[in-house]
C-alpha positions in Angstrom: 46.5 198.0 57.4 49.5 200.3 56.8 49.1 202.0 53.5 52.5 201.0 52.1 51.7 197.3 52.8 48.3 197.7 51.2 50.0 199.0 48.0 52.6 196.1 48.1 50.0 193.4 48.4 48.9 193.4 44.8 52.5 193.3 43.6 53.4 190.4 46.0 50.3 188.6 44.8 51.3 189.0 41.2 54.8 187.7 41.9 53.6 184.7 43.8 51.2 183.7 41.0 53.4 184.6 38.1 50.7 186.9 36.7 47.4 188.5 37.5 45.5 186.6 40.1 41.8 186.8 40.5 42.1 189.2 43.4 38.9 188.0 45.1 37.7 184.7 46.5 34.0 184.0 46.5 32.4 182.9 49.8 29.1 181.7 51.1 27.5 184.5 53.2 25.2 184.0 56.2 21.6 183.9 55.0 19.7 187.1 55.6 22.7 189.4 55.6 23.0 192.3 53.1 25.9 190.4 51.3 23.7 187.4 50.8 21.4 189.2 48.4 23.8 189.1 45.4 25.0 185.5 46.3 21.4 184.1 46.5 20.5 185.9 43.2 23.4 184.1 41.5 25.1 187.3 40.3 28.4 186.7 42.0 29.7 183.9 39.8 32.1 186.0 37.8 33.9 187.6 40.8 37.4 186.3 41.1 37.0 184.1 38.0 38.1 186.5 35.2 41.8 187.3 34.7 42.9 190.3 32.7 44.7 189.7 29.4 47.0 192.7 29.8 48.0 195.4 32.4 49.4 198.8 31.8 50.9 200.9 34.6 51.3 204.7 34.2 52.2 206.3 37.5 49.3 206.0 39.9 47.1 204.6 37.1 46.8 200.9 36.3 44.6 199.8 33.3 43.4 196.3 32.8 42.1 194.9 29.5 40.2 191.6 29.2 39.9 189.0 26.4 36.4 189.1 25.0 36.4 185.3 25.0 36.6 185.3 28.8 33.3 187.1 29.3 33.9 190.9 29.5 33.1 192.5 26.2 31.6 195.7 24.9 28.3 195.8 23.1 29.7 195.5 19.6 32.5 193.0 20.4 35.3 195.4 21.4 37.6 194.7 24.4 36.6 195.8 27.8 39.1 197.8 29.9 39.0 199.5 33.3 41.3 201.4 35.5 42.4 201.8 39.1 44.1 204.9 40.6 45.9 204.9 43.9 45.7 208.1 45.9 46.6 209.3 49.4 43.6 208.3 51.4 42.2 205.0 52.7 38.7 205.2 51.2 37.5 204.1 47.8 35.5 205.7 45.0 33.9 203.2 42.5 32.7 205.2 39.6 30.3 203.8 36.9 30.6 205.8 33.7 27.4 206.8 31.9 26.6 206.0 28.3 23.0 205.4 27.4 21.3 202.0 26.9 20.3 199.7 24.0 17.3 197.5 23.8 15.1 196.1 21.0 13.1 199.3 20.6 15.8 201.9 21.0 19.5 202.2 21.0 21.7 205.2 22.1 24.8 203.9 23.7 28.6 204.0 24.1 30.0 200.9 22.5 33.7 201.1 23.4 35.5 201.2 26.8 37.6 204.3 27.4 39.5 203.6 30.7 41.1 206.9 31.2 39.9 208.4 34.5 38.2 211.7 33.6 39.7 214.9 35.1 36.3 216.1 36.2 34.5 217.1 39.5 34.0 214.0 41.7 37.0 212.4 40.1 39.4 215.3 40.6 42.3 214.7 42.9 42.2 217.9 44.7 41.3 219.2 48.2 38.0 220.9 47.3 36.6 217.5 46.1 35.2 215.6 49.2 36.4 212.4 47.6 39.6 213.8 46.2 42.0 211.5 48.1 39.8 208.4 47.6 41.4 205.6 45.7 39.5 205.1 42.4 38.1 202.1 40.6 36.9 203.5 37.2 34.4 201.3 35.3 33.8 202.4 31.7 30.3 201.7 30.3 30.2 199.9 27.0 27.7 197.1 27.5 24.5 199.2 27.1 22.8 197.2 29.8 23.3 199.3 32.9 26.2 197.1 34.1 23.8 194.2 34.5 23.5 192.3 31.2 23.9 188.6 30.7 22.6 188.2 27.1 23.5 188.2 23.4 21.2 189.4 20.7 21.1 188.4 17.0 19.8 191.7 15.5 19.9 190.7 11.8 18.8 187.1 12.0 21.9 185.5 10.6 22.4 183.2 13.6 25.3 185.2 15.1 25.0 187.7 18.0 25.4 191.4 17.0 24.7 192.9 20.4 26.6 191.7 23.5 25.1 192.6 26.9 27.9 191.4 29.3 27.5 194.1 31.9 27.6 191.7 34.8 30.9 190.2 33.6 32.4 193.6 32.9 31.4 195.0 36.4 32.6 191.8 38.1 35.9 191.9 36.3 36.4 195.5 37.4 35.4 194.9 41.0 37.7 191.9 41.1 40.7 194.0 40.1 39.6 196.8 42.3 39.5 194.5 45.3 43.0 193.2 44.5 44.3 196.8 44.8 42.0 198.0 47.6 40.9 195.1 49.8 40.2 197.1 53.0 38.8 200.6 52.3 37.4 202.6 55.3 34.5 203.8 53.3 33.2 203.3 49.8 31.5 205.8 47.5 29.6 204.0 44.7 28.9 206.8 42.2 27.5 206.9 38.7 26.0 209.3 36.2 23.2 208.7 33.8 23.4 205.0 32.7 26.0 204.7 35.5 23.5 206.2 37.9 21.0 203.5 37.0 23.9 201.1 37.3 24.5 201.9 40.9 21.0 200.7 41.8 21.9 197.2 40.5 25.6 197.2 41.4 24.9 198.0 45.1 24.2 194.3 45.8 27.4 193.2 44.1 29.6 195.8 45.8 28.1 194.8 49.2 29.1 191.2 48.6 32.7 192.2 47.7 32.9 194.5 50.8 30.5 193.1 53.4 31.4 195.3 56.3 32.3 198.6 54.7 30.0 201.7 54.8 28.7 202.3 51.3 27.6 205.8 50.1 25.7 205.8 46.8 25.8 208.9 44.7 23.2 208.3 42.0 23.4 211.1 39.5 20.7 211.4 36.8 19.7 207.7 37.0 17.6 207.7 40.1 15.3 204.8 39.2 12.3 206.6 37.6 11.1 205.0 34.4 7.5 204.4 33.1 4.6 204.5 35.6 2.1 204.3 32.7 3.8 201.1 31.4 4.5 198.8 34.4 6.0 196.2 32.1 8.7 198.5 30.7 11.4 197.7 33.2 10.7 194.0 32.9 11.1 194.1 29.1 14.4 195.9 29.5 15.7 193.4 32.0 14.6 190.5 29.8 16.4 192.1 26.8 19.5 192.5 29.0 19.2 189.0 30.6 19.3 190.8 33.9 16.2 189.5 35.7 18.5 187.9 38.4 19.0 191.4 39.8 15.4 191.4 41.0 15.4 189.3 44.3 13.0 186.4 44.5 11.4 187.8 47.7 10.7 191.2 46.0 8.3 190.5 43.1 6.9 194.0 43.5 10.3 195.7 43.3 9.7 196.7 39.6 5.9 196.2 39.5 5.1 199.9 39.3 7.3 200.5 36.2 10.3 202.0 38.1 13.4 200.5 39.7 13.2 202.6 42.9 11.8 199.5 44.6 15.3 198.0 44.5 16.7 201.0 46.3 14.0 200.5 49.0 14.8 196.8 49.2 18.6 197.5 49.7 18.0 200.2 52.3 15.7 198.0 54.3 18.2 195.2 54.5 21.5 197.1 54.7 21.9 199.5 57.7 25.4 200.4 56.5 24.1 201.9 53.2 23.2 205.5 52.4 21.8 206.7 49.0 21.8 210.2 47.5 19.5 210.9 44.5 20.7 213.8 42.3 18.5 215.0 39.4 17.0 218.0 37.7 13.2 218.0 37.7 12.9 217.7 33.9 16.1 215.9 32.9 15.7 216.1 29.1 17.9 213.0 28.3 16.1 210.6 30.7 12.6 212.0 30.3 12.4 212.9 26.6 15.2 211.0 24.8 15.1 207.6 26.6 11.7 207.4 28.2 9.9 209.6 25.6 7.8 211.1 28.5 6.1 214.4 28.8 8.5 216.4 31.2 5.6 217.1 33.6 4.9 213.4 33.9 8.5 212.7 34.6 8.7 215.3 37.3 5.6 213.9 38.9 7.1 210.5 39.0 10.4 211.9 40.3 8.6 213.5 43.2 6.4 210.6 44.1 9.0 207.9 43.9 11.7 209.8 45.8 9.3 211.0 48.4 8.3 207.4 49.2 12.0 206.5 49.7 12.6 209.6 51.8 9.7 208.8 54.1 10.7 205.2 54.5 14.4 206.0 55.1 14.7 209.6 56.3 18.2 209.4 57.7 19.8 207.3 54.9 18.1 208.6 51.7 18.1 212.2 50.6 17.4 214.1 47.4 19.2 216.9 45.7 16.7 218.1 43.1 17.2 221.2 41.1 15.3 223.3 38.5 15.5 222.8 34.8 16.4 220.0 32.3 20.1 219.5 32.9 21.5 216.0 32.7 24.0 215.0 35.3 26.0 217.1 37.8 29.0 215.1 39.0 31.3 215.3 36.0 30.8 218.8 34.6 30.8 218.0 30.8 29.7 215.5 28.3 33.3 214.1 27.9 33.2 213.3 31.6 29.9 211.5 31.3 30.5 209.3 28.2 34.2 209.6 27.6 36.1 211.5 25.0 35.5 209.4 21.8 32.2 210.4 20.2 32.8 207.9 17.4 32.2 205.2 20.0 28.6 206.3 20.5 25.7 204.8 18.5 22.9 207.4 17.9 19.5 206.6 16.5 18.2 208.9 13.8 17.1 212.4 14.9 18.5 212.2 18.4 21.7 214.2 17.8 19.5 217.3 17.2 17.6 216.7 20.4 20.9 216.5 22.3 22.4 219.6 20.6 21.4 221.8 23.5 22.3 219.4 26.3 23.0 221.1 29.6 25.4 219.5 32.1 26.0 220.9 35.6 29.0 220.9 37.9 28.9 220.0 41.6 31.2 223.0 42.3 28.7 225.5 40.9 25.3 223.9 41.1 23.1 225.3 43.9 19.5 224.4 44.8 17.6 226.1 47.6 20.9 227.8 48.6 22.8 224.5 49.0 25.9 223.9 46.9 26.0 220.3 45.6 29.7 219.9 46.5 28.9 220.8 50.2 25.9 218.5 50.2 28.0 215.6 49.0 30.7 216.4 51.7 28.0 216.5 54.4 26.8 213.0 53.3 30.3 211.5 53.5 30.8 213.1 56.9 27.5 211.7 58.2 26.4 215.2 58.9 22.6 214.9 58.7 22.2 218.7 59.4 24.2 219.5 56.2 23.0 216.5 54.2 19.5 218.0 53.9 16.7 217.0 51.6 16.8 219.5 48.8 13.5 219.8 46.9 12.7 223.2 45.3 9.6 223.9 43.4 10.0 222.4 40.0 8.7 225.4 38.1 6.8 225.2 34.8 7.6 222.2 32.6 9.2 222.6 29.2 7.4 221.4 26.1 8.5 218.1 24.5 10.2 219.8 21.6 11.8 222.6 23.6 15.6 222.2 23.6 17.3 222.1 27.0 18.5 225.5 28.1 
């Protein structure tokens, strides 16, 4: 489709409908296809069904805001917003922002949506970025349920919900508007950092349903699916808190049985030949291992190695790792503002955690090297289907830090 016509379609659609149309029509896929996974799980119901309450256009950026009564909502009841950005290329970058998680036993999470596209690393519109000319669908994270939640929680027992996990509605609303702007991308990069990295694991099924025939390249940064091997019920408890059990396919009862969610990655790769997944993590990620999972760093590294090795051996040409030494948390957005947005008043911190995070280290894909490979070049090789350049990067982890040792 000519690019000018592709840009005009959303405007023509708006004019014809007198406002914002849904942008996407649900369909019944053929059983057994990759796009049937989300449909059969019942997680496609919000696609095309939620209209934005307002739209703001600022140059190439369009921001959509949604009425909380229509479904999309942030964890503490604030409005959900997202943005699209039109660029020069014909490919699409869907980015899921990071921002923690909140469940009955622990809560550290971003609670407000900040839809401004960060001017950082993978989102930079510049030539050195291998996705620099990709159109952008930027999905803020404010539901604290890894973009998957479908529940409301009454925390104080007064009969009214205090915690809204509407991640599925938020993600679906964002994908709907993204599709209305970009219905025919040549390639899709589905990227996310931290909570957004975990979110990519679940969102892959939904993105595949929206774009059934488009190659999808997943960049999972610091949310690669490792959780609690010593507590196999941990993931199930989180999904129950979030109301997100539907994301575990009926024919994959063992997908989360080992206490991790890497089984869902394996499930998707087995069924979707047009999917590639990149796992990016430090060996001892202090935020994931110590803050959220409360794991000994050495245990976390052991699980990282075993879980990712299984995936690599099962899918050697479509799953690769970029592991690196140390405890840094995320490498696609360069700084903490890029990971969780610029408003720290929108973050709920449990007691004592701010001190643990005071020494937080965040990497940049333009400077991070592991085994002599620059992360920027590694991402570029993946997107170019260059298997010689998109190598599996697994250095020796080095000695683990102690639990109370701040990140370097």
